[in-house]
N, C-alpha and C positions, 0 to 999 in steps of 0.2 A: 570634633569625636567626642562622646558622651563625657559628662561631667564626672570628675572623681567622686564627688561626694555623693552621687547615685548608687555609683558602684560599691564605696565603702558602706552605705546602708544597707544594700543587699549583702554584703560580705558577714554583717554583723547577725543575721536573721538567723537564729538557731533553733529549730523546732524540737520540742521534747523528743526523747527517743521512741515513745510509742506512736506520736503522731508521725514522724519521720519513717517509721516501719510501715504503717497502715499506707502512706502514700505509696511507698515502693512497691508494697503489694498490689495494691490497686493498679498503678501502673504495669507491672509484670504481668497481671492477668489481662490486662487491656490488650497490650502488644501482643502476647501470646495467641489472642483470638485471630488478630491479624496476621499473624504468622502462619496458623492454620488455615485461614481462609483467603490467603492473598491471590490465588489463580480466580476462585469465584467472585471476588469483591470486583476484581479488574473486570471480568466478563460482565458483571452487573452495573458496573458505573462508566465505562470507557464512552459509551455513547450518550451519556447525560448531556443535555443542553444547560451549560450554566454561562452562556454569552453575557447574559443581565449582570453576572456577578464579575465577569472580567471587565465590562465595561466600567463598573462601579469603582473598581478600583483604578484604572487608567484614566478615567476622566476626571479624577481628583487629584491626581498626582502633578504636581508643579513644574514647570522647566518642560524643557524639548527632550523627547526620547532620542537614545534608546534609555530604559530605566533600569535600577540596579533593583530585582525583586527578590523576595525570599517567599517560597512558597512552604507554608508550614503545615506539616502532615500531608506531604505531597503525594502519599500512597504510590501508586505504580507510574506515575508521571504524565498523566492527561494534560495538566494545565499546565506543567513546565514545558512539555513541548508545544504546547499552544502560546505561552510568551517567548521563547526562543524563537517560534518562528516568525513573530514580529519584528525580531530583532533585539529583543531585550536581554541583559544580562542575567538570567534566572537561575536561582539557586533552590535546590530541595533540601528539607528536612524529613527525616520521618524516625520514630523508633524501631520500625519493624524491618530487620535485616531483609527479608524477602522483597520487601516495597523498595528498599533503597537499591536492590539489585535490578530490579524490572524498571524502576526510574532512570537509572543511570543508562541503562540498554534502549530505553526507548525514547528518551529525551535528548541523550548525549550532554545533558548538564552536570555541573557539579551537583552532588548530593549527601549531604552531612547526614551520618548515621547517630543522631542522638534523641534521647528520650525527653520529652516536653520539660520534666521535672528536673532535669540536670543538662542544662543547654549551655554552651558555651559559645556565644556570638560575637563577633566583631562590633566594636561600638562605631554607630553613626557610619554604617556602612550601604544600608539599603534606602532606596527611595519610598519603597511599598513593602508592607507584608500581606500577601494573600492567605487567610485563614480560613479556607473554605472546608468545613464540617470536621474542623480539628480541635477548637479550643473548649468544647463541650465535654471533652475528656479530662479536663485538668479540675480537680477537686478545688471545691471553694477556699479550701485551706491554702493551696499554693497559688491560686490564681492572682492575687495580687502581685506577687513576686515575678510569675510568669509575664503578666503582663507590662511591669515596669523594665524586665529584661527585654520585652519587644520594643518598647519605647527606645531604649537605649540604643537599640540597634539599627534606628531609622536616623536620617540625617534630620536637621531641623526642618520642620512642617512636613515631615514624611507622613504617609497615610497607610493606617490599619484599616484592612477590610475582614469582616468576620462574618460567617454565616453558620448559624447554630440552630438545632431543633429547639423550638420553644417549649415551655410549660409553665408550671405554678411553683418555681423555684424549689423542686424536688432535686435530691441527688441521691447517687448510690449506683452499686451494682445493677445493671440491668443484665440477665444473664452472664455471660462473661465479660461484658464490657462495662466500665464505670462510665456515667454519664451524669451531666448537671443541664438541667432543663430550666433555664431561667426567662423570666418574662421580661419586657423591655425595660421596666422602671429598675429593676435589680440590675440587669446588666449594665445598664447605664453608670448605676453608681460604682462597680467595680471598674469601669474602663475610664469614666470621668477621676475617680481616684489615682490613676497609673499616670494620669497626665495629660489625656487626650481630650479633645473637642469633638462633638458630634457634628458630622456634616450631613447625614442622612440616615435612613432605615427605610425597609420596606418587607414584605412579607414573600413567601414563595411557595409554590409555585404561582407564577403571575395569572392573573385574570379570573382567579378561583374566590368564591366565598372565603372569608377569613378563618371559618372553621375547618376548611380543607386545604390551609396554608401552614403547615408544620413547622415551617423554617424561617428563623428572623435574621435579615440580613442587615448589617450597620457598617458605616463607615465612618471613619476618626481621621483628625487630624492630630499630630505632635505639637503639643504647644511649645 
């Protein structure tokens, strides 16, 4: 189970009050957006083909299935239901109460109602973390801590899959959602610093010119 030194290090991190308040505000605004748009979001994404992303995670996990998988930012439960249908022990996590209720009903899985910026995850519990269109909502100020928490919840040599909209390292409120839009080099720095080794990356949707592939998918192994 995760090392106590890593947990102690996280416990010592205290942000200045102004920064902590800004992070709380950004998170609250973003979660409120998904609360309002939960049904429309589900209608717009339920049929998306993310089979490439499923395979990227599952093919990288070592050992024999079934696997324990954390679906970070599970939304209404599309991916949870897929993982459960394959026989995996899938657990969801989302900050939106509406999404949590929808995901529990749709997938039949355990779903944690937790803000990404205030997670309480069991250490060494999961073989893989599936973060599909989720971590880009974490401000860069909090990202190192959040990535270390995800590393701690993974078993040794566990796998982290991420898919984020890419950009030129801009961040801020985009309408009523907070987003960070990193290029590959910047994203690598953050995830490497959290103790992960890159297994591979690709751009989505597949088969299109790079300027029409707004999504960057990366696969990582816990060191």
